[in-house]
C-alpha positions in Angstrom: 189.6 239.5 36.8 186.8 236.9 35.7 188.6 234.0 37.9 187.9 236.4 41.0 184.1 237.0 39.6 183.5 233.1 39.2 184.9 232.4 42.8 182.8 235.2 44.4 179.5 233.6 42.8 180.5 230.5 44.7 181.8 231.5 47.5 178.6 232.3 49.4 177.0 228.7 48.7 178.2 227.5 52.0 176.2 229.6 54.0 176.6 227.1 56.8 180.3 227.8 56.7 179.9 231.5 57.5 176.7 231.4 59.8 178.8 231.7 62.9 180.7 234.8 61.8 177.5 236.7 62.1 177.7 236.7 65.7 180.7 238.8 66.0 184.5 238.6 65.7 187.1 237.8 68.5 190.6 237.7 66.7 193.9 237.3 69.0 196.1 239.0 66.5 196.3 242.2 65.0 198.5 241.7 61.6 199.9 245.3 60.2 201.4 244.2 56.9 201.8 245.9 53.5 199.3 246.3 51.1 201.6 244.2 48.5 199.3 241.6 46.4 202.0 238.8 47.1 201.5 239.2 50.8 198.5 237.5 52.0 198.1 237.1 55.8 195.9 234.4 55.9 197.9 232.3 53.6 201.0 233.1 55.3 199.5 232.0 58.7 197.0 229.7 58.0 194.3 231.9 59.8 190.3 231.3 59.1 188.0 234.0 59.0 187.5 235.7 61.8 191.0 234.8 63.1 193.2 238.0 62.1 192.6 241.6 62.4 194.4 243.0 59.6 196.0 246.5 58.6 197.5 247.0 55.2 199.2 250.0 54.4 201.5 251.0 51.9 205.0 250.3 53.2 203.1 248.5 56.5 203.6 251.9 57.9 202.4 252.5 61.3 202.1 256.6 61.6 203.0 258.7 64.5 200.4 258.7 67.0 198.7 262.2 66.9 195.6 262.5 69.2 194.8 266.0 67.6 194.1 264.5 64.0 193.9 260.6 64.1 194.3 258.5 61.1 192.8 255.3 60.2 195.5 253.4 61.0 195.4 254.7 64.4 191.8 254.2 64.8 192.2 250.5 63.5 195.3 249.9 66.2 193.0 251.4 69.1 189.7 249.0 68.1 192.1 245.9 67.8 193.5 246.9 71.4 190.8 248.2 73.3 187.4 246.8 71.8 188.5 243.3 70.4 191.2 242.7 72.9 193.9 241.3 70.7 196.8 239.9 73.1 199.5 239.9 70.0 200.2 242.5 67.3 202.4 241.4 64.4 204.3 244.0 61.8 205.4 242.0 58.9 207.2 243.7 56.3 208.2 241.6 53.3 211.4 241.2 50.5 210.8 243.2 47.4 209.0 246.2 48.8 208.7 248.9 46.5 207.9 251.6 49.2 211.0 250.3 51.3 213.0 249.9 48.1 211.8 253.4 47.3 212.8 255.0 50.8 216.5 252.8 50.8 217.3 254.1 47.2 215.9 257.6 47.6 213.9 257.3 44.6 212.4 260.1 43.1 208.5 260.0 43.7 207.5 263.1 41.8 205.4 261.2 39.6 203.2 259.9 42.6 202.7 262.5 44.9 200.3 260.9 47.5 202.9 257.9 47.7 205.8 260.2 48.1 204.0 262.4 51.0 203.0 259.4 52.7 206.3 257.6 52.9 208.0 261.0 53.9 205.7 262.1 56.4 204.9 258.6 57.8 208.4 257.0 58.2 212.0 258.1 58.6 214.3 256.4 56.0 215.6 253.0 57.0 218.8 251.7 56.4 220.0 249.2 54.0 222.2 248.7 50.9 220.3 250.5 47.3 221.6 247.8 45.1 219.6 245.1 47.4 216.8 244.3 45.3 215.2 242.1 48.2 216.0 245.4 50.4 215.8 242.6 53.2 218.0 244.8 55.4 215.9 247.9 54.8 212.7 246.2 55.3 214.1 244.3 58.4 215.0 248.1 60.1 211.6 249.3 58.9 209.8 247.0 60.6 211.8 247.5 63.8 211.0 251.1 63.7 207.3 250.4 63.0 207.1 248.4 66.3 208.8 251.2 67.9 206.2 253.5 66.9 203.6 251.1 67.9 204.9 251.3 71.5 204.0 255.1 71.5 200.4 254.5 71.2 198.7 255.1 74.4 196.2 251.9 74.2 199.5 249.9 73.3 201.8 251.6 76.1 199.1 250.2 78.7 198.4 247.0 77.4 202.0 246.2 77.1 202.8 247.8 81.1 200.0 245.8 81.7 201.9 242.6 80.4 198.5 242.2 78.4 200.1 242.7 75.0 202.9 241.4 73.0 204.7 242.9 69.6 206.3 240.6 67.0 208.4 241.7 64.3 208.3 239.1 61.1 210.1 239.5 57.5 208.4 237.7 55.0 210.5 236.6 51.9 208.1 236.4 48.8 210.5 234.3 46.6 210.8 231.7 49.2 207.5 231.9 51.3 209.9 231.8 54.5 208.6 233.9 57.5 211.7 235.2 59.8 211.2 236.7 63.3 213.2 239.1 65.4 215.0 237.9 68.1 216.1 240.4 70.5 218.5 238.1 72.2 220.5 237.9 68.8 219.2 241.3 67.4 218.3 239.0 64.2 215.7 237.9 62.0 215.6 234.1 62.1 213.2 231.3 60.6 210.2 231.0 62.7 
């Protein structure tokens, strides 16, 4: 913890670098990814403060849209699309994902009931090989499912129909730093 505290103490000693951020934000991308500490969107993309609007959930899950009981995830997506006017949404899964791995393997999650219930209610079990420690196939399948979910959000559906929004499926390899994107032409994840 101490290195983080030390950095936080010196971080604000460059006010000229941050003054413009007080004027507002205008990110062009909503980046939906896992809460995993090994996945750092700004590091992966090289984004500076104000360039990415982030949504991080266990397993980069986009829950089903429900107008009756909206979720914080739905509010974040709607805000990004309607208020901030993002032009692109990236759903980025990653190798060695604990959430997706648990789903693929069918792990017993009774010791972590909130995690168990979140995963059970939020997403179907992805395809994949239970013995694969990277859970590559499972994560890639899962990311595509989340993109389909996004399409069911009214604001996303409308912006897609108006050609004002693009959706992207990414897979980040924690162990190599490689980012792969889903190519519809080949229905495969290929290096960017």
